[in-house]
N, C-alpha and C positions, 0 to 999 in steps of 0.2 A: 489314371493316365498324369504324368508330369508334364508341366512347361516352363523354360527357362522366361525371364524376362522380353528376350529378344525372339521368341515365338510368341510372343502375345500379338502380334499385328497376322500373321497366318492363321492364329484361332480366329480373330474376328472376321477374316475372310469366310471360315468354315460356318461361322454362327449368323451369316448373313446368306448363304446357301443355305442352310437349313430352316430360313425364316424364323430364327430365333425361337424354334420349336424346344430346344432342349434346355434345360435349368439346372440348376446348381444346388445339390443338397447342404452341402458343409466346405467351407474354404479356409486351407491352414496354411499360414507364411511361416517358414523355415527360414532365418538368417544362412547365408552362406559366406563364403571367404572374399568376392568379388560383387555380390549384389543380393539382390533376392531372389530366393527358390518360390515359386508359386505352385502348390496342388490344391486341386479342385476335383471333385467327385461329382459325374453327370449324373442326373438322374431326371423323370419327367414330371416332378412336383417341387415346390418349395421356392428356392429362391433363383431367379433368372439370371443367365450369364451376364448380361450387361451389368446388373446389379452387383454381381461377384468381382466384375472387372473395374467398379467403381469402387468397390471397398478395397482392392488390389492396389488401385493407385493413390489412394489415401495412405495406404500404408506404407508404400515405397516412397510419399512423400513426408514420413513424420506422422502419418497416422497412426491409429491402434484398433483392430478389428473389438476388442474387448470397449475398449471405448467409446467406440460408434454404437456397442450393441447397448450399453449402458446410457449412454446419451440420447438415443431413440426412444429407449422402451422401457427400460429396466427401474430406473429411477422415477418415472414417472408413475409406474405401477406401485412401486414403494412408497411412493408419498400417497397414493390412493388407500392403500393397507391401513398406511399408519394414521389416516385422517378416519377412516373406519373404526380401527382398534379404539381409538381416541373416544369415539363418539359411543360406542357400544360400552366402555368401561364407565364411563358417565352414565348411561342410563342405566347401566345394572348398579354402580352406588347410588344412584337416586331412589331406584327401585327398593333397595335394601335399606337404605334410611326411612323411608316412609313407612315400611311394613314395619320397621324397629320403633319409630315412634308411635305408630297405632297400637302397637303390642304394648308398650309399655306405658301407654295412656290409659288405654283399657283395665291394665293393670292397677294403676294408681285410682281410678274411678270405680273400680270393683273394690278396693282396701278403703277407700274416704269418702266415695261419691264422687259425683259430679259437682261444679260448683254452684252453689246455691240451694243445693238439695238438702244438706244437713245446716241445723239452726245451732246447737248445743253441741260439746264434747266434754264425755266426762272420762276420766282417767280412773279405773277402778283396780283395786287390787284384783289380781287374778285368781286368787284360790274365793274371792266372793263374786266373781263374775255372774254365777246364775243368781243369787240372791238379790244383786244389784238390778241385774235387769229386769228380774220379776216385779221387783219395786217400782222402777221406771214405768215397766207398764201399767202397775196398779195408778199410779199418779197420770200419767195420760189418760187412762179411761177416765179418771174421774174430772180432772182439770181442762184436758186440751182432747178430748176426744177427735180421732181420725189423725194423729200424729203417729210416726214411725220411730221405731228403735232398731238400731243397726249394730252389731257387733264386729269393731276394726280388728286389727293386730295386738298381739300381746307381745311387748318386749319389758325384760328387767322385771319381771313380776307384776307389771302394768297392763291393761287391757283397756283399747280405745272403745267406749260406745257412745255410737252417736243417736242423737236425737234430731228429727226433723218434723218441724211444728207444721198443722194442718195451714193453707193458705188463709183461712178464715180466723185463724188463731194469731195470726204475724201482725199484730197491732198494738199500741202501746200501752193498753190495760194490761196485756199478757206479760209482756216484756220487763214491765216495773214490776210485777210480780214473781219472777221466776224464780227469786233466790226464797221466797217463800214458798214455792211450788217443790223444788229441788231441794229442799235443805236435809232430809232424812234419808240419803243413798248411803246403803251401808259400803264400806270401802272405797269412798269417794271424798275429795277432799274440796267437793267445789266443781264448777263447770267454767268452762271457756265459751265465749260468743264465736258463733262462727257465721252469723247471716251475712247476705251480700246482696246489693251494693250497700256497704257501710264505710263510714268516715269515723274516726275517733279523734276527741281532743283529750288530751292526757292530762294529770297533773292540776286537776281545774279543784279549788279550794271549795267545800263543801257547802261553806257560807255563800257563793255565788253561781254554785251550780244551777240554780234553779233560774236564774237570771239568764245564764248561757243556753240554757234549755230552750225557753219563751225565745230569745233571739235567733235560734239555730232553725229552729218550726217556721220564722218568718222567711227563710230564704227558700225562693220558686224551686223545685225538685227535691226539696226535703219532704218527707213522710211522716217522720216523727223524730223526736229525740227523746233519750233516758238515761238514767244514771246506771253506771256499769263498775262499780266499785268506787275507784276514785278518777274514773274518767266518764265522758259523756259519748256515749254511743248516737251518732246519728245515722238513720236508716235511710237511704235514697229510694227515689221513685225510680228512677231509671240509671243503669251504669254509665251512660252517656253523659249524664249530669253531672259525672264525677269533677271534672275539670273545673266547672264553672262552681259549683259548691266547695271545693276545696279554697278556691280564692276567695269566695265571699266568707269563709269561716276564718281564714287567715284575717281578712280585713277586720273581723267582729273582732278576735282576738288583741289586733293589732290597737282596738279603737279604745280599750280600756287598760288600766295600770293599777297592780295590786299595790296597796300603800300600808306597811305595817307601822305599829305606834308600839312601841314599848315604854313601861312606865318602870319607876324604880321601885325596889323591893319594899312592901309594906305600905305602898302610896293605894288610896283607896278612891275610886272613880264614883 
């Protein structure tokens, strides 16, 4: 059914007579030489005839059917889908990141243990790994029973071996004698201290080390302190005291000055 613009009034009368029961399924506007030719198809559902005439009127006065459709529904739906996509992408990214973080954390914990689990780290030759582990177990059984030994990864011919002291052996008397306990480990050149929570005062002259140890042990939050090579290891009661103890140790170091006095060659004191 095709209606020219001049026939629109007649169509309106027909619509009133039928009680606006008819509805329009689709409307298409085609330009002509003198004006607009309006083509619409009648149906029993979807777009009412009155709405179709409104669209035709807007088109005749410079409107556009497609812009009306976009303006009324499409852009809104597009915005909603965009927001939903962003939210879903964020949730997926967060989930992947969480799973990855837990996976690598579990991997690292499996290799070197959790923080505070181990106290000593030995780097032993890989070809002497079994011998070294057996010797460590013998020393532990004799000196610090109840402690644990764990073999870590091997890199460049060296294998990491961790020793975790039993809680009852984490005291000053044991730490002071660690070098004596573990001095005969095949394929190892010593060990590194891993006990936490811990602070370290480095490059302390041996002549004043005992003085600093005594002063450090007077600070609230410090369990004990001991020599660790040329440094002083300060073991804390709780990790939450780290900031306060660090400030106190810095104040302690700042309160002393090291004075070196040199004598000429051949001078006898």
